[in-house]
Backbone as JSON, one array per atom type, in Angstrom:
{
  "sequence": "GCFECCIKCLGGIPYASLIATILLYAGVALFCGCGHEALSGTVNILQTYFEMTRAAGDVIDVFTMIDIFKYVIYGVAAAFFVYGILLMVEGFFTTGAIKDLYGDFKITTCGRCVSAWFIMLTYIFMLAWLGVTAFTSLPVYMYFNLWTICRNATVVDGANLCLDLRQYGIVTIGEEKKVCTTSESFVKMCESNELNMTFHLFIVALAGAGAAVIAMVHYLMVLSANWAYVKDACRMQKYEDIKSKEEQELHDIHSTRSKERLNAYT",
  "N": [[-24.25, 4.26, -31.51], [-24.77, 1.46, -29.36], [-22.33, 0.54, -29.53], [-20.07, 2.55, -30.09], [-21.37, 3.99, -27.42], [-19.89, 1.92, -25.29], [-17.6, 2.07, -26.36], [-16.5, 4.46, -25.11], [-17.41, 4.63, -22.47], [-15.07, 2.57, -21.9], [-13.05, 4.23, -22.61], [-13.03, 6.08, -20.4], [-12.15, 4.94, -18.48], [-9.66, 4.77, -15.52], [-6.37, 3.65, -16.43], [-4.22, 3.36, -15.28], [-4.53, 4.5, -12.84], [-5.95, 1.86, -12.05], [-4.76, -0.78, -12.41], [-2.53, 0.15, -10.27], [-3.98, 0.04, -8.28], [-5.17, -2.37, -8.05], [-2.67, -3.49, -7.82], [-2.41, -2.75, -5.08], [-4.07, -3.82, -3.95], [-3.47, -6.8, -3.98], [-1.28, -6.66, -2.38], [-1.49, -5.93, -0.22], [-3.31, -7.71, 1.16], [-1.63, -9.78, 0.58], [-0.03, -9.42, 2.55], [-1.05, -9.14, 4.97], [-3.33, -11.67, 5.13], [-1.32, -13.58, 4.57], [1.13, -12.74, 6.93], [-0.71, -12.7, 9.17], [-1.16, -15.31, 9.32], [1.64, -16.61, 9.67], [2.23, -15.18, 12.2], [0.62, -16.39, 13.67], [1.67, -18.85, 13.61], [3.91, -18.77, 14.69], [3.39, -18.57, 17.32], [2.76, -20.58, 17.94], [4.83, -22.32, 17.56], [6.64, -21.24, 19.29], [5.8, -22.47, 22.01], [5.21, -24.39, 21.44], [7.63, -25.49, 21.22], [9.66, -24.31, 22.19], [8.79, -23.9, 24.61], [7.82, -22.19, 25.79], [5.29, -19.77, 27.28], [2.61, -17.94, 28.3], [3.32, -14.62, 30.03], [1.81, -13.69, 33.1], [-0.57, -11.52, 34.07], [-0.03, -7.96, 33.54], [1.91, -7.87, 32.02], [3.98, -7.47, 29.28], [5.07, -9.23, 26.82], [6.49, -11.37, 24.51], [4.3, -12.56, 23.22], [2.34, -10.99, 23.62], [3.22, -8.74, 21.79], [3.1, -9.73, 19.58], [0.22, -10.24, 19.38], [-0.46, -7.81, 19.27], [0.78, -6.89, 16.79], [-1.17, -8.5, 15.42], [-3.84, -7.08, 15.73], [-2.78, -4.64, 14.08], [-2.7, -5.52, 11.86], [-4.87, -6.1, 11.07], [-5.64, -3.5, 10.88], [-4.73, -2.67, 9.31], [-5.42, -4.06, 7.02], [-7.84, -2.68, 6.46], [-8.01, 0.07, 6.47], [-6.65, 0.11, 4.09], [-8.0, -0.51, 1.93], [-9.91, 0.8, 1.93], [-8.76, 3.63, 1.33], [-7.93, 2.78, -1.17], [-10.13, 2.33, -2.97], [-10.86, 5.55, -2.58], [-8.7, 6.53, -3.74], [-9.09, 5.25, -6.43], [-11.22, 6.69, -7.17], [-10.72, 9.36, -7.29], [-8.82, 9.43, -9.5], [-10.61, 8.45, -11.76], [-12.25, 11.45, -11.75], [-9.84, 12.62, -12.74], [-9.76, 11.92, -15.38], [-9.3, 12.49, -19.04], [-12.24, 11.95, -20.34], [-14.37, 11.65, -18.42], [-14.69, 14.25, -18.25], [-15.8, 15.22, -20.23], [-17.97, 14.1, -19.7], [-19.1, 14.38, -17.17], [-18.56, 17.78, -16.96], [-16.56, 20.38, -15.77], [-15.46, 19.56, -13.41], [-12.74, 18.8, -12.05], [-11.14, 20.42, -12.47], [-11.22, 22.83, -10.52], [-10.36, 24.86, -7.73], [-10.47, 22.89, -5.85], [-10.24, 20.57, -7.22], [-8.1, 20.4, -7.39], [-6.33, 21.06, -5.06], [-7.25, 18.24, -3.94], [-5.99, 16.92, -5.62], [-3.63, 17.33, -4.57], [-3.37, 16.65, -2.01], [-3.7, 14.17, -1.71], [-0.84, 13.1, -2.74], [0.82, 13.75, -0.84], [-0.54, 12.22, 1.01], [-0.64, 9.78, 0.13], [3.07, 9.7, -0.64], [3.52, 9.84, 2.16], [2.68, 7.14, 3.11], [4.01, 5.62, 1.48], [6.65, 5.91, 2.49], [6.0, 4.49, 4.52], [5.11, 1.84, 4.54], [7.54, 0.99, 2.95], [8.95, 0.93, 5.92], [7.72, -1.85, 7.09], [8.28, -2.87, 5.06], [11.06, -3.43, 5.61], [10.63, -4.13, 8.46], [9.76, -6.78, 8.33], [11.32, -8.13, 6.77], [12.75, -8.94, 9.53], [11.69, -11.17, 10.53], [11.77, -12.93, 8.96], [14.81, -13.35, 8.44], [15.56, -14.25, 10.87], [14.19, -16.94, 10.67], [15.21, -18.06, 8.38], [18.01, -18.46, 9.18], [17.06, -20.02, 11.25], [16.04, -22.34, 9.98], [18.69, -23.02, 8.47], [20.16, -24.1, 10.35], [18.38, -26.57, 11.07], [18.93, -27.57, 8.28], [21.44, -27.81, 8.42], [22.39, -29.76, 10.47], [21.28, -31.98, 9.55], [23.26, -32.3, 7.46], [25.36, -32.62, 8.84], [27.21, -34.45, 10.7], [26.66, -35.11, 14.24], [26.7, -32.46, 14.74], [26.74, -29.44, 17.01], [24.29, -27.5, 17.34], [22.81, -24.35, 18.24], [20.03, -22.56, 18.96], [19.19, -19.53, 20.1], [16.86, -17.45, 22.08], [17.82, -15.04, 23.06], [19.38, -14.17, 21.79], [17.62, -12.54, 19.44], [16.37, -10.85, 21.22], [13.97, -11.54, 21.51], [13.47, -12.78, 24.28], [14.24, -11.98, 27.29], [17.27, -11.13, 28.95], [17.99, -12.55, 31.22], [16.35, -14.7, 31.04], [16.8, -18.04, 29.38], [16.08, -19.57, 26.95], [16.25, -21.63, 24.16], [17.0, -24.07, 21.84], [18.35, -27.01, 20.95], [20.53, -28.66, 18.41], [20.49, -31.63, 19.38], [19.15, -31.98, 21.32], [15.38, -33.53, 21.84], [13.27, -32.1, 20.98], [13.95, -30.15, 19.02], [14.83, -31.56, 17.17], [12.25, -32.53, 16.19], [10.91, -29.95, 15.45], [12.48, -29.16, 13.57], [11.41, -31.33, 11.59], [9.17, -31.23, 11.88], [6.07, -29.57, 9.63], [5.12, -27.31, 9.92], [7.12, -25.06, 10.72], [8.3, -25.12, 8.23], [6.5, -24.24, 6.8], [5.41, -21.6, 8.07], [8.19, -20.24, 7.65], [7.85, -20.12, 4.84], [5.46, -18.84, 4.72], [6.41, -15.97, 6.05], [7.86, -14.68, 4.16], [6.22, -14.7, 1.93], [4.89, -12.53, 2.89], [6.36, -11.09, 2.99], [6.78, -10.19, 0.35], [4.76, -9.13, 0.18], [4.49, -6.97, 1.01], [6.33, -5.41, -0.08], [5.07, -5.63, -3.09], [3.1, -3.59, -1.72], [4.89, -1.49, -1.91], [6.0, -0.85, -4.14], [3.2, -0.55, -5.56], [2.72, 1.96, -4.07], [4.24, 3.82, -5.27], [3.64, 3.65, -7.78], [1.08, 5.01, -7.45], [1.63, 7.35, -6.82], [3.73, 8.16, -9.59], [1.13, 8.09, -11.18], [-0.84, 10.17, -9.45], [0.62, 12.73, -9.37], [1.14, 13.17, -12.51], [-1.52, 13.03, -12.61], [-2.28, 15.6, -11.6], [-0.48, 17.19, -12.43], [-1.66, 17.62, -15.24], [-4.54, 18.61, -14.11], [-3.75, 21.13, -13.52], [-2.66, 22.32, -15.5], [-4.99, 22.27, -16.71], [-6.69, 23.79, -15.62], [-5.29, 26.47, -15.81], [-5.81, 26.64, -18.79], [-8.54, 26.83, -18.8], [-8.62, 29.59, -17.39], [-7.47, 31.04, -19.61], [-8.93, 30.47, -21.27], [-12.06, 31.55, -20.59], [-10.7, 34.73, -20.15], [-10.16, 35.17, -22.7], [-12.76, 34.68, -23.81], [-14.08, 36.46, -22.3], [-13.01, 39.08, -23.56], [-13.6, 38.41, -26.34], [-16.31, 39.07, -26.12], [-16.48, 41.73, -25.28], [-15.13, 42.98, -27.11], [-17.6, 42.66, -29.41], [-19.14, 43.68, -28.48], [-18.19, 46.37, -28.33], [-18.04, 46.54, -30.77], [-21.01, 46.36, -31.29], [-22.01, 48.53, -30.33], [-20.72, 51.14, -31.59], [-21.82, 50.25, -34.62], [-24.54, 50.7, -33.48], [-24.24, 53.56, -33.48], [-23.61, 54.45, -35.69], [-25.59, 54.02, -37.11], [-27.72, 55.53, -36.26], [-26.6, 58.24, -36.04], [-26.55, 58.01, -38.76], [-29.58, 58.26, -39.65]],
  "CA": [[-25.04, 3.61, -30.89], [-24.2, 0.34, -27.77], [-20.49, 0.12, -29.08], [-19.7, 4.17, -29.05], [-21.26, 3.91, -25.8], [-19.11, 0.56, -24.47], [-15.92, 2.81, -26.63], [-16.65, 6.05, -24.79], [-16.99, 4.17, -21.22], [-13.65, 2.27, -21.65], [-11.91, 5.19, -22.54], [-13.36, 6.8, -19.14], [-11.67, 4.11, -17.04], [-8.43, 5.06, -15.43], [-6.21, 2.49, -16.25], [-2.85, 3.41, -14.67], [-5.04, 3.9, -11.67], [-6.9, 0.38, -12.0], [-3.13, -1.19, -11.97], [-2.01, 0.56, -9.22], [-5.25, -0.48, -7.46], [-5.18, -4.08, -8.12], [-1.55, -4.52, -7.23], [-1.89, -2.33, -4.04], [-4.88, -4.6, -2.88], [-2.69, -7.55, -3.96], [0.31, -6.67, -1.57], [-2.04, -5.73, 1.31], [-4.09, -9.12, 1.36], [-0.69, -11.35, 0.78], [0.9, -9.24, 3.65], [-1.67, -9.03, 6.13], [-3.06, -12.89, 5.29], [0.14, -14.42, 5.37], [1.37, -12.08, 8.08], [-1.4, -12.83, 10.36], [-0.78, -16.54, 9.35], [2.73, -16.83, 9.83], [2.11, -14.75, 13.49], [0.01, -17.51, 14.69], [2.49, -20.28, 13.63], [5.03, -18.38, 15.69], [2.96, -18.67, 18.78], [2.75, -22.28, 17.95], [6.02, -22.92, 17.44], [6.99, -21.08, 20.47], [5.12, -22.4, 22.97], [5.39, -26.16, 21.24], [9.09, -26.42, 21.07], [10.53, -23.82, 22.85], [7.99, -24.26, 26.13], [7.38, -21.11, 26.29], [4.07, -19.77, 28.39], [2.39, -16.53, 28.22], [3.53, -13.87, 30.89], [0.87, -13.21, 33.8], [-1.07, -10.05, 34.48], [-0.12, -6.99, 32.25], [2.98, -7.86, 31.09], [4.25, -7.15, 28.15], [5.94, -10.51, 26.26], [6.42, -12.04, 22.98], [3.02, -12.98, 22.71], [1.57, -9.56, 24.22], [3.45, -7.89, 20.81], [2.45, -10.86, 18.27], [-1.76, -9.97, 19.19], [-0.65, -6.43, 18.91], [0.62, -6.91, 15.21], [-2.12, -8.91, 14.83], [-4.43, -5.81, 15.31], [-2.35, -3.46, 13.58], [-2.73, -6.18, 10.29], [-6.79, -5.86, 10.86], [-6.28, -2.3, 10.23], [-4.12, -1.93, 7.58], [-5.94, -3.96, 5.49], [-9.24, -1.84, 6.31], [-7.42, 1.4, 6.03], [-5.68, 0.48, 2.79], [-8.97, -1.11, 1.5], [-10.77, 2.4, 2.14], [-7.55, 4.42, 0.52], [-7.29, 2.46, -2.71], [-11.18, 3.1, -3.5], [-10.61, 6.78, -2.53], [-7.34, 6.63, -5.32], [-9.68, 5.06, -7.73], [-12.26, 7.47, -7.27], [-10.03, 10.27, -7.6], [-8.53, 9.0, -10.82], [-11.73, 8.59, -12.65], [-12.62, 12.56, -12.14], [-8.98, 13.03, -13.35], [-9.39, 11.44, -16.83], [-10.45, 13.4, -19.77], [-13.24, 11.31, -21.3], [-15.28, 11.72, -17.62], [-14.6, 15.59, -18.37], [-16.62, 15.24, -21.21], [-19.43, 13.82, -19.48], [-19.95, 15.61, -16.1], [-17.97, 18.55, -16.31], [-14.9, 20.44, -15.29], [-15.69, 19.73, -11.49], [-11.48, 18.17, -11.7], [-10.2, 21.99, -12.49], [-11.34, 23.45, -9.78], [-9.26, 24.56, -6.69], [-11.01, 22.09, -4.62], [-9.64, 19.16, -7.6], [-6.11, 20.6, -7.27], [-6.13, 20.86, -3.47], [-7.41, 17.35, -3.55], [-4.72, 15.75, -5.55], [-2.26, 17.46, -3.78], [-3.63, 16.11, -0.91], [-3.28, 12.48, -2.41], [-0.19, 13.21, -3.5], [1.03, 14.03, 0.21], [-0.37, 11.11, 2.02], [0.71, 8.55, -0.42], [4.43, 9.56, -0.3], [3.7, 9.37, 4.1], [2.21, 5.59, 2.96], [5.02, 4.78, 0.73], [7.61, 5.65, 3.13], [5.16, 3.61, 6.1], [5.64, 1.07, 3.53], [9.19, 0.73, 2.91], [9.36, 0.52, 7.39], [6.76, -2.56, 7.17], [8.9, -4.12, 4.6], [12.11, -3.67, 6.41], [10.66, -4.84, 9.58], [9.07, -8.1, 7.84], [12.33, -8.78, 6.74], [13.55, -9.66, 10.45], [11.44, -12.19, 10.72], [12.48, -13.87, 7.68], [16.0, -13.36, 8.8], [15.19, -15.55, 11.52], [13.49, -18.58, 9.86], [16.74, -18.27, 8.01], [18.91, -18.91, 10.46], [16.78, -21.93, 12.28], [16.25, -23.56, 8.66], [20.3, -23.17, 8.06], [20.63, -24.86, 11.63], [18.17, -26.78, 10.46], [19.89, -28.16, 7.25], [23.35, -28.3, 8.57], [22.29, -30.31, 11.81], [21.19, -32.95, 9.32], [24.14, -32.82, 6.45], [26.79, -32.96, 9.28], [26.32, -35.83, 11.67], [27.42, -35.1, 15.61], [27.25, -31.36, 15.09], [25.8, -29.02, 18.28], [24.45, -26.43, 17.13], [21.86, -23.92, 18.93], [19.35, -21.27, 18.55], [18.85, -18.84, 21.3], [15.91, -16.39, 21.44], [18.16, -14.48, 23.26], [20.03, -13.15, 20.53], [16.67, -11.86, 18.44], [15.45, -9.92, 21.59], [12.33, -12.25, 22.49], [13.41, -12.82, 25.92], [15.37, -11.11, 28.47], [18.21, -11.54, 28.99], [17.57, -13.99, 32.37], [15.79, -16.12, 30.53], [17.11, -19.06, 28.55], [14.93, -20.58, 25.89], [16.84, -22.31, 23.37], [17.12, -25.66, 21.67], [20.18, -27.05, 20.17], [20.46, -30.09, 17.42], [20.81, -32.98, 20.13], [17.6, -32.24, 21.73], [14.16, -34.25, 20.59], [12.22, -31.25, 20.33], [14.68, -29.83, 17.98], [14.43, -33.14, 15.86], [10.95, -32.62, 15.91], [10.56, -28.95, 14.91], [12.78, -29.43, 12.0], [10.8, -31.97, 10.95], [7.47, -30.04, 11.16], [5.49, -28.79, 8.36], [4.97, -25.53, 10.5], [8.25, -24.54, 10.69], [8.59, -24.37, 6.91], [4.85, -22.93, 6.61], [5.57, -20.81, 9.11], [8.92, -19.6, 6.96], [6.83, -19.07, 3.37], [4.62, -17.57, 4.88], [6.78, -14.99, 5.81], [8.65, -14.77, 2.59], [4.91, -14.33, 1.07], [4.21, -11.35, 3.47], [7.39, -9.59, 2.82], [6.69, -10.12, -1.03], [2.88, -8.27, -0.06], [4.87, -5.41, 1.6], [7.4, -5.0, -1.41], [4.15, -5.11, -3.8], [2.49, -2.04, -1.74], [5.3, -0.07, -2.04], [5.99, -0.45, -5.86], [2.07, 0.41, -6.03], [2.8, 3.21, -4.23], [5.14, 4.57, -6.0], [2.9, 3.89, -9.19], [0.24, 5.87, -7.38], [2.67, 8.87, -6.63], [3.38, 8.67, -10.69], [-0.41, 8.76, -11.95], [-1.27, 11.65, -8.74], [1.44, 13.4, -9.86], [0.68, 13.47, -13.75], [-3.18, 14.16, -12.74], [-1.99, 16.86, -10.51], [-0.48, 18.21, -13.33], [-2.68, 17.82, -15.79], [-5.33, 19.41, -13.27], [-3.07, 22.47, -13.94], [-2.94, 22.95, -16.94], [-6.59, 22.44, -17.25], [-7.31, 25.45, -14.65], [-4.23, 27.4, -16.73], [-6.38, 26.56, -19.84], [-9.89, 27.49, -18.44], [-8.32, 31.09, -17.17], [-7.38, 31.32, -20.77], [-10.24, 30.7, -22.2], [-12.2, 33.09, -19.95], [-10.42, 35.65, -20.8], [-10.58, 35.11, -24.22], [-14.46, 35.4, -23.89], [-14.26, 38.04, -22.18], [-12.57, 40.05, -24.49], [-14.08, 38.67, -27.3], [-18.03, 39.83, -25.9], [-15.77, 42.99, -25.3], [-15.04, 43.43, -28.69], [-18.41, 42.43, -29.63], [-20.22, 44.91, -27.43], [-17.92, 47.89, -28.99], [-18.43, 46.74, -32.39], [-22.16, 46.22, -31.17], [-22.35, 49.98, -29.95], [-20.49, 51.83, -33.17], [-22.97, 50.09, -35.56], [-25.63, 51.58, -33.37], [-24.32, 55.16, -33.2], [-23.2, 54.81, -37.29], [-26.96, 53.79, -37.71], [-28.27, 56.37, -35.3], [-25.97, 59.3, -36.79], [-27.24, 58.53, -40.65], [-30.58, 58.06, -38.91]],
  "C": [[-24.65, 2.68, -29.13], [-22.93, 0.82, -28.14], [-19.54, 1.27, -28.96], [-19.92, 4.19, -27.85], [-20.6, 3.06, -25.17], [-17.53, 1.48, -24.99], [-15.78, 3.71, -25.49], [-16.86, 5.81, -23.12], [-15.61, 3.41, -21.08], [-12.69, 2.98, -21.38], [-11.91, 6.06, -21.26], [-12.75, 6.07, -18.13], [-9.91, 4.5, -16.78], [-7.16, 4.2, -15.53], [-5.15, 2.05, -15.3], [-3.73, 3.37, -12.84], [-5.28, 2.81, -10.73], [-5.44, -0.16, -11.68], [-2.78, -1.31, -10.61], [-2.7, -0.36, -8.07], [-5.05, -1.7, -6.82], [-3.64, -4.69, -7.79], [-1.25, -4.13, -6.24], [-3.07, -3.04, -3.45], [-4.75, -6.31, -2.69], [-1.69, -8.08, -2.62], [-0.33, -6.67, -0.47], [-2.36, -7.1, 1.53], [-2.72, -9.94, 1.53], [0.12, -10.85, 2.55], [0.08, -9.44, 4.89], [-2.45, -10.65, 6.33], [-2.06, -13.69, 5.51], [0.52, -14.08, 6.5], [0.82, -12.54, 9.47], [-1.33, -14.64, 10.44], [0.27, -17.01, 10.2], [2.9, -16.22, 11.76], [1.64, -15.84, 14.58], [0.7, -18.96, 14.48], [3.55, -20.07, 14.27], [4.5, -18.63, 16.67], [3.26, -20.07, 19.19], [4.24, -23.0, 18.49], [6.88, -22.65, 18.69], [6.87, -21.58, 22.05], [5.15, -24.24, 22.89], [6.91, -26.78, 21.98], [9.87, -25.63, 21.92], [9.86, -23.62, 24.42], [7.98, -22.87, 26.38], [5.69, -20.42, 26.35], [3.97, -18.13, 28.24], [2.46, -15.26, 29.2], [1.62, -13.67, 31.48], [0.76, -11.9, 34.28], [-0.54, -9.25, 33.16], [1.07, -6.67, 31.52], [3.35, -8.1, 30.15], [5.28, -7.77, 27.23], [5.9, -10.5, 24.9], [4.92, -11.99, 21.73], [2.21, -11.76, 23.18], [1.71, -8.86, 22.7], [2.65, -8.73, 19.74], [0.6, -10.42, 18.12], [-1.39, -8.7, 18.93], [-0.56, -6.01, 16.9], [-0.46, -7.38, 14.56], [-3.57, -7.64, 14.25], [-4.31, -4.94, 14.19], [-2.67, -4.6, 12.04], [-4.31, -5.77, 10.07], [-6.91, -4.36, 9.98], [-5.68, -1.76, 9.37], [-4.74, -2.48, 6.61], [-7.41, -3.39, 5.12], [-9.13, -0.71, 5.84], [-7.24, 1.24, 4.57], [-7.1, 0.14, 1.4], [-9.86, -0.08, 0.79], [-9.57, 3.54, 1.22], [-7.97, 4.11, -0.74], [-8.79, 2.43, -3.43], [-11.06, 4.6, -3.43], [-9.58, 7.05, -4.02], [-8.2, 6.01, -6.21], [-10.54, 6.1, -8.29], [-11.7, 8.61, -7.55], [-9.42, 10.21, -9.1], [-9.46, 8.8, -11.87], [-12.12, 10.01, -12.53], [-11.49, 13.03, -12.44], [-8.93, 12.43, -15.24], [-10.42, 11.98, -17.47], [-11.27, 13.17, -20.51], [-14.45, 11.61, -19.92], [-15.4, 13.79, -17.59], [-15.78, 16.13, -19.16], [-18.16, 14.97, -20.87], [-20.0, 14.49, -18.3], [-19.32, 16.89, -15.54], [-16.57, 19.01, -16.11], [-15.0, 20.56, -13.87], [-13.99, 19.26, -11.26], [-10.56, 19.41, -11.66], [-10.08, 23.09, -11.93], [-10.3, 23.71, -8.92], [-9.88, 23.67, -6.0], [-10.11, 20.57, -5.35], [-8.26, 19.62, -7.2], [-5.88, 20.58, -5.75], [-6.01, 19.17, -2.92], [-6.17, 16.44, -3.94], [-3.45, 15.98, -5.06], [-2.6, 17.0, -2.29], [-3.55, 14.54, -0.8], [-1.74, 12.37, -2.24], [0.88, 12.83, -1.89], [1.13, 12.67, 1.28], [-0.04, 10.06, 1.29], [2.19, 8.23, -0.87], [4.43, 9.05, 0.95], [3.58, 7.88, 3.5], [3.53, 5.15, 2.55], [6.62, 4.43, 1.78], [7.23, 4.71, 4.65], [5.8, 2.24, 5.51], [6.71, 0.37, 3.6], [9.72, 0.58, 4.89], [9.15, -0.96, 7.48], [7.74, -3.34, 6.36], [10.28, -4.4, 5.25], [12.0, -4.46, 7.64], [10.31, -6.61, 9.3], [10.51, -9.13, 7.81], [13.37, -9.53, 7.94], [13.19, -11.12, 10.49], [11.7, -13.57, 10.06], [13.7, -14.21, 7.87], [16.07, -14.65, 9.6], [15.22, -16.8, 11.33], [14.53, -18.84, 9.29], [17.44, -18.92, 8.17], [18.5, -20.16, 11.03], [16.32, -22.55, 11.04], [17.32, -23.65, 8.56], [20.56, -23.95, 9.22], [19.99, -26.18, 11.21], [18.39, -28.41, 9.56], [21.05, -28.57, 7.69], [23.37, -29.37, 9.92], [22.18, -31.63, 10.51], [22.05, -33.19, 8.03], [25.06, -32.96, 7.36], [26.68, -33.43, 10.54], [27.34, -35.15, 12.93], [27.48, -33.4, 16.02], [25.87, -30.65, 16.37], [25.52, -27.55, 17.89], [22.99, -25.59, 17.72], [21.21, -22.67, 18.81], [19.04, -20.75, 19.93], [18.7, -17.91, 21.2], [16.7, -15.33, 22.27], [18.72, -13.62, 22.56], [18.77, -12.26, 19.57], [16.42, -10.69, 19.5], [14.47, -10.62, 21.9], [12.53, -12.78, 23.64], [14.45, -12.12, 26.22], [16.52, -11.96, 29.06], [19.01, -12.67, 30.49], [17.13, -14.76, 31.81], [16.51, -17.05, 29.55], [16.44, -19.49, 28.09], [15.99, -20.61, 24.7], [16.93, -23.79, 23.05], [18.37, -25.78, 20.64], [19.71, -28.73, 19.68], [20.43, -31.21, 18.57], [19.68, -33.04, 20.99], [16.64, -32.74, 20.88], [13.2, -32.94, 20.27], [12.78, -30.52, 19.43], [14.55, -30.81, 16.47], [13.14, -32.88, 15.42], [10.47, -31.47, 15.16], [11.27, -28.65, 13.7], [12.21, -29.85, 11.27], [9.23, -32.27, 10.51], [7.09, -29.9, 9.78], [5.49, -27.44, 8.76], [6.08, -25.16, 10.57], [8.43, -24.24, 9.31], [7.32, -23.79, 5.9], [4.97, -21.78, 6.77], [6.56, -19.26, 8.05], [8.28, -18.9, 5.6], [6.28, -18.41, 3.7], [4.61, -15.96, 5.38], [7.41, -14.17, 5.14], [7.48, -13.95, 1.77], [4.46, -12.82, 1.44], [4.86, -10.05, 3.02], [7.4, -9.44, 1.46], [5.25, -8.72, -1.48], [4.24, -6.85, -0.24], [5.32, -5.06, 0.52], [6.36, -4.6, -2.97], [3.39, -3.93, -3.32], [3.11, -1.14, -2.12], [5.98, 0.05, -3.69], [4.25, -0.1, -6.36], [1.99, 1.72, -5.36], [3.28, 4.41, -4.65], [4.58, 4.49, -7.56], [1.99, 4.99, -8.75], [1.02, 7.29, -7.15], [2.93, 9.51, -8.42], [1.99, 9.14, -11.66], [-0.89, 9.9, -11.03], [-0.39, 12.23, -9.41], [1.16, 14.08, -11.87], [-0.55, 14.06, -13.89], [-2.78, 15.32, -12.23], [-1.67, 17.94, -11.6], [-1.36, 18.71, -14.61], [-4.09, 18.99, -15.54], [-5.36, 20.76, -13.78], [-2.87, 23.14, -14.92], [-4.28, 23.26, -17.66], [-7.27, 23.64, -16.88], [-6.49, 26.73, -15.61], [-5.66, 27.89, -17.79], [-7.88, 27.3, -19.61], [-9.73, 28.68, -18.22], [-8.43, 31.73, -18.6], [-8.76, 31.5, -21.57], [-11.86, 31.41, -22.18], [-12.19, 33.97, -20.35], [-10.79, 35.82, -22.19], [-11.68, 35.28, -24.63], [-14.59, 36.45, -23.77], [-13.88, 39.02, -22.96], [-13.18, 39.93, -26.07], [-15.73, 39.39, -27.28], [-17.6, 41.33, -25.83], [-16.0, 43.85, -26.66], [-16.34, 43.33, -29.43], [-19.29, 43.16, -29.6], [-19.69, 46.45, -27.72], [-18.51, 47.78, -30.35], [-20.09, 47.13, -32.89], [-22.41, 48.13, -30.94], [-21.63, 51.46, -31.18], [-21.16, 51.75, -33.87], [-24.07, 50.93, -35.15], [-25.64, 53.16, -33.54], [-23.98, 55.36, -34.67], [-25.01, 55.01, -37.5], [-27.85, 54.82, -36.9], [-27.78, 58.2, -36.17], [-26.38, 59.4, -38.69], [-28.68, 58.33, -40.49], [-30.78, 59.84, -39.16]]
}
């Protein structure tokens, strides 16, 4: 009845792929959302406290690079939303309960090629997310240094500590963009909530990138298991075909001999 139908439907859900998809969406959402807001906060900090302005013309400066990173974030969010759906669909087609309902689509050569193709893509994306995680750790390191300078300035009286943007490659060597603990802009920056919020947003974005890496590893395990299942199912199908063919041949031989004996008796 209805209960058996519900149990059958629940049995057809690829829970491993579902968990990996949820983890992937959560990681990508954290990385894209928090990363976008952290970049916007970085622009405000550079313009307000470091007195930096956008370069005129087609010169590529730090603000142009931040805009490029924002567009990359938009593309990553859209691409991995679609990719998560595709991996989820692939998980449904390689579930044993779906085979009973919809036939043997997944044990065809096409099914094996699709599984192998997803394994290769997921491995490439995992390496890409490792690079993204390493890259996201750079602003976390820079903001940690800035947060440490602000903390030390309040602990040690009379300390003259400076943060020079040339150390991080944000500006060229010829430009001198730095703030020191003795300046009023530095005190305002340390007391503002914008610095603390941007720092924590970058930390959450780093955690999201790490979650996406874990999701890619989880997907690799799921896809490898699915590919092995498809391969074994294909071999089993060939064995069943050969067995059925031999049984049919034996049946034909037996029928032929029975007819010959009947004719001889007649």
